[in-house]
Phi, psi and omega in degrees: 000331185271350187306320177276003180140141185281160181198168167271345177226141180234136175270125187233136170305162184278002171206135186148169178246139198222157175223138172246136173279114189251036184269326187246158184285120168044236189274010182271142179260354184230332181285119186284146172287318186126185176267110177249154189244349185201150171245149187213143168281118176276318171192163177212151183255018171213119192299136179061038172289312176261126180231161175052036179292123176218135174255132178250105183291330179292319176271352182064040184235146176248137181243140174202169174234162184233148182228353183197172181277154177149204188219145181208157175234127179241137177233160174247146184236148169277190183292334183274355181096000187280134176292127177265324176189156183220153182230138175275119176262117184248099184267110183196168165295152188297116180299146183262155173264150174230122180272127173271158183284351173275011176087012184259141172242123176246158164293154186277002183208163179289158180295119187096348182285139184260012176185178188234019184295126177290122180093348189280152171293337180289349177276356177285146172246204183262163169252156180219142163280139186301133184086349178265147185275337194265140188268153169233129186303142177281166166271162176245155173262108181248104174057041180089355179252139172270129191232120170289134175300143171282134169241155185236150180270179186301343177264001177089003180272140177297144183258117187296316175226074188293335182230123181284161168241145180232131180270357179253135181300154180248144162281169177312305186300320177303315178297325175298316186284355189230058189290346186253024181243121184250119187280127188198160186160151185302332181255009179260126172243344178227117182292339194276129175243151179280144186291334186286305188233001177080358182283150180307145183214151186255092170277085193291336186259023181298323181250359179202100186297345181286347181278354182303120176077008181294150179267351181140176186211137173239137182308130178107339175296160167286117193253129182255142182222141168226125181297134180260175171306325195263357186293126185278351182287148175297170176304133178095354183229166176206175179287135184290153177290169189285345191234027186268357181259032183279349178285013183258352172227160190300330182235010176085358180265173181276137177223126169248117178291149169303151182305123173089352187268154168247022192297336186259357166295140185074010184215310190246307179291123179280063188224147174290340181299152175246352177198175184292331175309321176295321168299317179294330181291336180246005177059041184166191181244147178240123176244150166282142177289335180268149179286167166286142175278347177190170176305120190075001179263091180283149177231086185284359188294334177280006185081184181240170171223148182247130175247105179299141172273090190273358185063208183197166171267125180289135182294344186280322195214359181081349185296140176285136186224158169054019182296129180084010182222338182219141169238125166245144179231117180294150168242179177278006197252104172290158180291345169224142181254023178235147185301330182272357180288190174306101191271357198250353187230157177217160189284143184212092174307144190227142169229135182232149180247135182294127178244003192095347175240314177250132189274155178302129182223132165246116190238068191277342190244071176049026187290347182215153175231132184243154178311132182296336184278354174292159172260102183236164183277175183220131174250106186285000000 
């Protein structure tokens, strides 16, 4: 799997035998993982998804087989049991790419989704805290009820508490050693701590190495990108830039309908739906890939794409919220790109579906920044 390039996430078919080169960190070809002595399945969201797992410390390779679709995380440990690195194994049919008329090429599904069925539970992906490489399974909306996915340990037994919570901020090293731990608490907005004193710090370049030393960024600037060790996307993909979701409204701006209104359908939202009930029926949004030639002038010839309303994991308590009603997508851009700037937030294009309390909103162009400690979805 690593022959064509290293990654923190590997897309794997639902049946076969596979090998990972576990010598280097994530997307790096040179940064060493360290001397590990064992490989272990930390969790899987489909029982017996991963079978025949074996780590060979001498060759620095991990061997395993797959037998079903789903997601899993495999880690290597040193002699003391400390996790040195971990990899997301995403077992699914090969995702397709879709070119949007605004020039962006996206994957056809959220990171971790095992399908693209409009309205289907297979279209939910994983959650991530901003800047971290390791996933946390999403919840699903089943007939109006939010249900957390069951995950299993290496012996196939359900894990009652598969993900820990930490009220103490993590350094980068601690986050790597604790891929199953979600930093959260009522006062926490940013999970990242400085190694020197444990205080919150703004590492602006965790998902974009080009931001090192940056003095800032304004929409419309030439935006440079370099994939980092911590990018959770598979080989050939990356965390999106802050302004790539602009093809959702006719002019790329944010539009919120009056509560209970359908006034922007057929006019501003680049969607085949004509009212809020369509969104609610499929628990998400469907958009045309091609832009409007003018306000209300749709072009369906490029096909459509589906954005599941996956909700989020709350920064206060790890609980899943707004599943089937709200979509947040991380970008690689923190709200400040200077060490002294706002250390707590990053940009997240947002979609909301009218539920009688919160109005339908399409917010494509960095109109909001959310706390890095939330668990949000990713579309690579």
